[in-house]
N, C-alpha and C positions, 0 to 999 in steps of 0.2 A: 550203881547201875541197877536198872530194874530187872526183875526176874522174868525170863521168857519160858513159857511152857514148852515142853517137848511135844513134838507131833510125830506121827508115823510117816507122814509124807515129807521127804526132804525137799528143800527148796532147790534153787539152781546151784549146782555144784561148781560149774565153770562158765566161762564166757561162751555165749552162743556163737556158732559158726555162721558167718554171713554168706548168703547165696551169691553165686557168680554175678547175677544180674544186678543185685544191690551193690556189690563191690565195684562193678564197672561204673554204675551211675554215680556212686559217691566219689570215685577217682576223677570222673569227668567234671563233677561239680567243683572239686578242689582245684583242678587244673584251670578251669575257667575263672575261679575266684582269684587265683594268683596272677592271671594275665589281664589285668585291667590296664587301660590306657591305649595309646595309639599303636598301630602296627609298626614294626621296626622298618627303618629305611630313612633316606634323606628326604628333605622337603622338596628336593628338585625332581624326585621321581614322579612320573605321571600317575594319576589316580586310576586311570582306565585299566591298567594292567593288573589282573588279579592273579594270584598265585605267584610263584617265583621259581628261581632256580633254573628253569629251562630257557633255551634261546627264544628270542622273539619269533612268533609264528607269523609267517608272511602268507597272505592269501595267494593261492596258486591259481594261475590262469587255466581254466578248463580246456582251452584250445591247445595248450602245449601237449605234445605227445599224442595228438590225434592220429588214429589209424586209418582215417578216411583217405582214399587215394585221390591225388590231385592230378588233373589233366595238364600235361606239359606242352601239348600241341593242340591248336585250335580244332583240327579235324577230329581228334579223338573226343573232344568235348561235344561236338555235334553228333558223333556216332552214338553216344550214350544219351538217349532222350530221357528227360525227367518225367516221371509219371505224374500227371496232373490229377488232382483230386477234384471231382465234380461236386459242386455245392448244390444241394437240393433247393431249388427256388420254389416258393409257394405258387401254386397255380393261380392264375388271374381269375378273380371272381367275376361273375356276370353282374351287371348293374342291379338286377333284382336281388341277387344274393347279398351284395354289398349293402343295399338299402335295408334289407331285413336285418342284417348284422348290426347296422347303425341304430336301427330302431329298438333293438333288443339289448343295446349296450347299457350295462348297469352304471358305469361312470357317467355317461351322458345323462341318463335319467336323474341321477342324484344331483348333478350340477344344475340341471334345469329346475329341479325342485328347489334348490337353494336360491337360485336367481328369482324364482317366483315368490319365495318367502321374503326376499329383500336383502339377503346376505350378500356381502361383498366377497368376490373371489380373488385369489392370488393371481399374480401375473401369469404363471405357468398354466393354471387351470383356465383362466380367461382366454389365453391364446389357444389352448387346445379346444375349448368350447367353440370359439369363433371358427377355427379351421374345420372342425367336425360339422358345424351347422352349415358352413359354406359348401362342404362336400355333399351334405344331405340335400341342399337346394339344387346343386348341379345334377344329382341323380334324379330328383323329381322332375326337373326340366327335361333331362335326357329321356326319361320314360314317358313323358307327357302327362304326368299326374298332377302337375301344378296348375291351379286355377289362376287366371290373370285377374285378380280382384283390383289391382291398382289401376287398370285401364278404365273401369267404370267409375265416373265421378260420383261422389256422395252428395246428398242433398244439401248438407251444410256448406260444402265447398261451392256448390252451384249458387246458393243464395249470396254467399260472400262475393263471388265473382260478379254477380249482377249488381250488387251494391257498389262495388268498386268501379264498375264500368259506367254507372249512371252519372250523368252530368247534373250534379246538384249545386244549386246556388244557395249558400247559407243565408243570404239577405232575404230570400224568399220566405223564410220561416220566422224572421224577426217581426215582433209586433211593433207597430208604429204607435207612438203615443200621441194622443190628441192634445193640442195646445189651445183649448178653448177656455 
């Protein structure tokens, strides 16, 4: 054996005492290592039940044991009127206000920009856009702000109508060949 020099500082004299936390953690690790495999029980038990030992818990009906008084005679039921809660209805907007609100609607403006750009809209967006534009048209008619441009015929349409109404004979424009 080799010679060891003596030192003034002694080494560890005994085993170190483990702290409570480390001891509990190590015991927990050992217990988990021992319990490998499936949980005890028969294969016929339902997997949904967690825990064990206790009786099966049944959902209780919250209506059972209600302390609310029940009217046994019709007259008593009429005597105690039920307080009705008033629902606050939004006040009806004037057509001018509704038109201004429609024209300032961000969703409407973004959808119109998308349509102008040539993007296709989804079914819900297209339906909402059609409904909103129809309401906008109604408000314009109601307020008298709509110009009737459709009634004035355009020049192109007028020319087309004159062309279609004219009695033209195609034989009139065919050139006759000379047989000389």
